[in-house]
Structure formats: structure tokens, C-alpha cells
C-alpha positions as CSV (number, residue, x, y, z in Angstrom):
1,M,-13.2,-9.4,-27.2
2,E,-16.3,-10.3,-25.3
3,T,-17.4,-7.7,-22.7
4,T,-19.6,-8.0,-19.6
5,S,-21.1,-5.2,-17.6
6,I,-21.0,-5.1,-13.9
7,A,-22.6,-2.8,-11.3
8,V,-20.5,-1.3,-8.5
9,D,-21.6,1.4,-6.0
10,R,-20.1,4.9,-6.2
11,E,-17.5,4.2,-3.5
12,A,-16.2,1.2,-5.4
13,Y,-16.2,3.1,-8.6
14,D,-14.2,6.0,-7.0
15,L,-11.7,3.6,-5.5
16,L,-11.2,1.9,-8.8
17,R,-10.9,5.2,-10.7
18,S,-8.3,6.3,-8.2
19,Q,-6.2,3.3,-9.2
20,K,-6.4,4.1,-12.9
21,R,-3.1,5.0,-14.6
22,P,-3.0,7.4,-17.5
23,G,-4.2,5.6,-20.7
24,E,-5.3,2.5,-18.7
25,S,-8.8,1.1,-19.1
26,F,-11.0,0.0,-16.2
27,S,-10.5,-3.6,-17.5
28,Q,-6.7,-3.2,-17.3
29,V,-7.0,-1.8,-13.8
30,V,-9.1,-4.7,-12.6
31,K,-6.7,-7.2,-14.1
32,R,-3.7,-5.5,-12.6
33,L,-5.2,-5.3,-9.1
34,A,-6.7,-8.8,-9.2
35,K,-3.5,-10.6,-10.2
36,N,-2.2,-13.0,-7.7
37,R,0.0,-11.3,-5.2
38,R,3.4,-12.7,-4.2
39,P,3.3,-14.6,-0.9
40,L,5.1,-12.7,1.9
41,A,7.5,-15.6,2.3
42,S,8.8,-14.8,-1.2
43,F,10.5,-11.7,0.2
44,V,12.6,-13.6,2.7
45,G,16.2,-12.5,2.3
46,A,15.4,-9.6,0.0
47,W,17.5,-7.3,2.2
48,R,20.3,-9.8,2.6
49,D,22.7,-7.8,0.4
50,L,22.0,-4.3,1.7
51,P,24.9,-2.6,3.4
52,E,24.9,-2.5,7.2
53,K,24.6,1.3,7.1
54,T,21.5,1.2,5.0
55,L,19.9,-1.4,7.4
56,R,20.7,0.9,10.3
57,E,19.1,3.9,8.5
58,I,16.0,1.8,7.9
59,Q,15.8,0.7,11.5
60,A,16.2,4.3,12.7
61,S,13.5,5.5,10.3
62,R,11.1,2.8,11.5
63,K,11.8,3.8,15.1
64,R,11.1,7.5,14.3
65,L,7.8,6.5,12.7
66,R,6.8,4.3,15.6
67,D,7.6,7.2,18.0
68,L,5.6,9.6,15.9
69,D,2.6,7.2,15.9
70,E,2.9,6.8,19.7
71,Q,2.9,10.6,20.1
72,R,-0.2,11.0,17.8
73,F,-1.9,8.2,19.8
74,E,-1.2,10.0,23.1
75,R,-2.6,13.3,21.7
76,L,-5.7,11.6,20.5
77,V,-6.3,9.8,23.8
78,K,-6.0,13.2,25.6
79,G,-8.5,14.7,23.2
80,G,-6.0,16.9,21.3
81,R,-5.0,16.8,17.7
């Protein structure tokens, strides 16, 4: 197989290395990450068959996360952590 060398800065290298799975080469990482992603529209209806209870749990979890984000934002605006 033909190979080509490329130069990346340290930050890019560290990001790429962080995506590496055990036993995976950098070429495999690049190929995996560069593959075409599925369009968002392809996920339409993905939750169609989930039970109503599961959907309610997901909605409640999302609301809790939004509330926590809002609380964090308010603390940051006030200068706290």
C-alpha cells in the first residue's frame, strides 16, 4: 500500500491520538473519522417505537440538564463557580 506523510501541529496530533482505539493505526483513525456522516434527516422516526414511559424519562432528563446548565450560567454571570 502506498503511503504519504502529512504534517500536523501538536494540537491536531493530540486530538487525533485521543481518538485512537487500541490496536488502531492513525490511518484507520483518519478513515473512520473522515467517513461521510449520516444526514440528520436519516434519524427521523428513530424513537417512534420507544415506549411512552421511556420518552417521558428522556424528556425529564433533558429538562434536568437544561436546568443545570441554566444554574451554571447564572453562577458564571454572577462571578461564582
